[in-house]
C-alpha positions as CSV (number, residue, x, y, z in Angstrom):
1,X,-2.3,1.2,-7.1
2,X,-1.2,-2.3,-6.3
3,X,2.3,-3.0,-7.5
4,X,3.5,-6.3,-8.8
5,X,6.7,-7.4,-10.3
6,X,5.3,-7.8,-13.8
7,X,4.0,-4.2,-13.8
8,X,7.3,-2.9,-12.5
9,X,9.2,-4.8,-15.2
10,X,6.9,-3.2,-17.8
11,X,7.5,0.3,-16.3
12,X,11.2,-0.3,-16.7
13,X,10.9,-1.6,-20.2
14,X,9.1,1.5,-21.3
15,X,11.4,3.9,-19.3
16,X,8.8,4.8,-16.7
17,X,11.5,4.8,-14.0
18,X,9.6,6.9,-11.4
19,X,6.6,4.5,-11.6
20,X,8.9,1.5,-11.4
21,X,10.7,2.9,-8.4
22,X,7.4,3.7,-6.7
23,X,6.1,0.2,-7.3
24,X,9.3,-1.4,-6.0
25,X,9.0,0.6,-2.8
26,X,5.4,-0.6,-2.4
27,X,6.5,-4.3,-2.8
28,X,9.4,-3.7,-0.3
29,X,7.1,-2.4,2.3
30,X,5.4,-5.8,2.4
31,X,8.3,-8.0,1.4
32,X,11.5,-6.1,2.4
33,X,13.9,-8.7,0.9
34,X,12.1,-9.3,-2.4
35,X,15.1,-9.8,-4.8
36,X,13.2,-8.6,-7.9
37,X,12.0,-5.5,-6.2
38,X,15.5,-4.7,-4.8
39,X,17.1,-5.3,-8.3
40,X,14.5,-3.3,-10.2
41,X,14.7,-0.4,-7.6
42,X,18.4,-0.3,-8.0
43,X,18.0,0.0,-11.8
44,X,15.2,2.5,-11.7
45,X,16.9,4.7,-9.2
46,X,20.1,4.7,-11.3
47,X,18.1,5.8,-14.3
48,X,16.6,8.6,-12.2
49,X,20.0,9.9,-11.3
50,X,20.2,8.2,-7.9
51,X,23.5,7.7,-6.0
52,X,25.4,5.0,-7.9
53,X,26.6,3.4,-4.6
54,X,23.1,3.0,-3.2
55,X,21.8,1.7,-6.5
56,X,24.6,-0.9,-6.6
57,X,24.0,-1.8,-3.0
58,X,20.3,-2.6,-3.8
59,X,21.4,-4.8,-6.7
60,X,24.0,-6.5,-4.5
61,X,21.3,-7.3,-1.9
62,X,19.2,-8.8,-4.6
63,X,22.1,-11.0,-5.8
64,X,22.6,-12.2,-2.2
65,X,18.9,-13.3,-2.1
66,X,19.2,-15.2,-5.5
67,X,22.9,-15.8,-6.2
68,X,22.3,-18.2,-9.1
69,X,19.9,-15.9,-11.0
70,X,21.9,-14.7,-14.0
71,X,19.7,-11.8,-14.8
72,X,20.6,-10.1,-11.6
73,X,24.3,-10.0,-12.4
């Protein structure tokens, strides 16, 4: 499965959080600082019951990459 941000966003939209998280991890292997993948992984992991601090940390990393992008706040 080749992950892309559009597919990951669709997984999140339809509450397929495990699929979204797996896709984010694929993207981050190739592009470790991808802001969308970091943001979406933080959201997906939170919905999966992940550590809130780690999830927030991922979202904070995404915001640092794109501070002016309102959807990441």
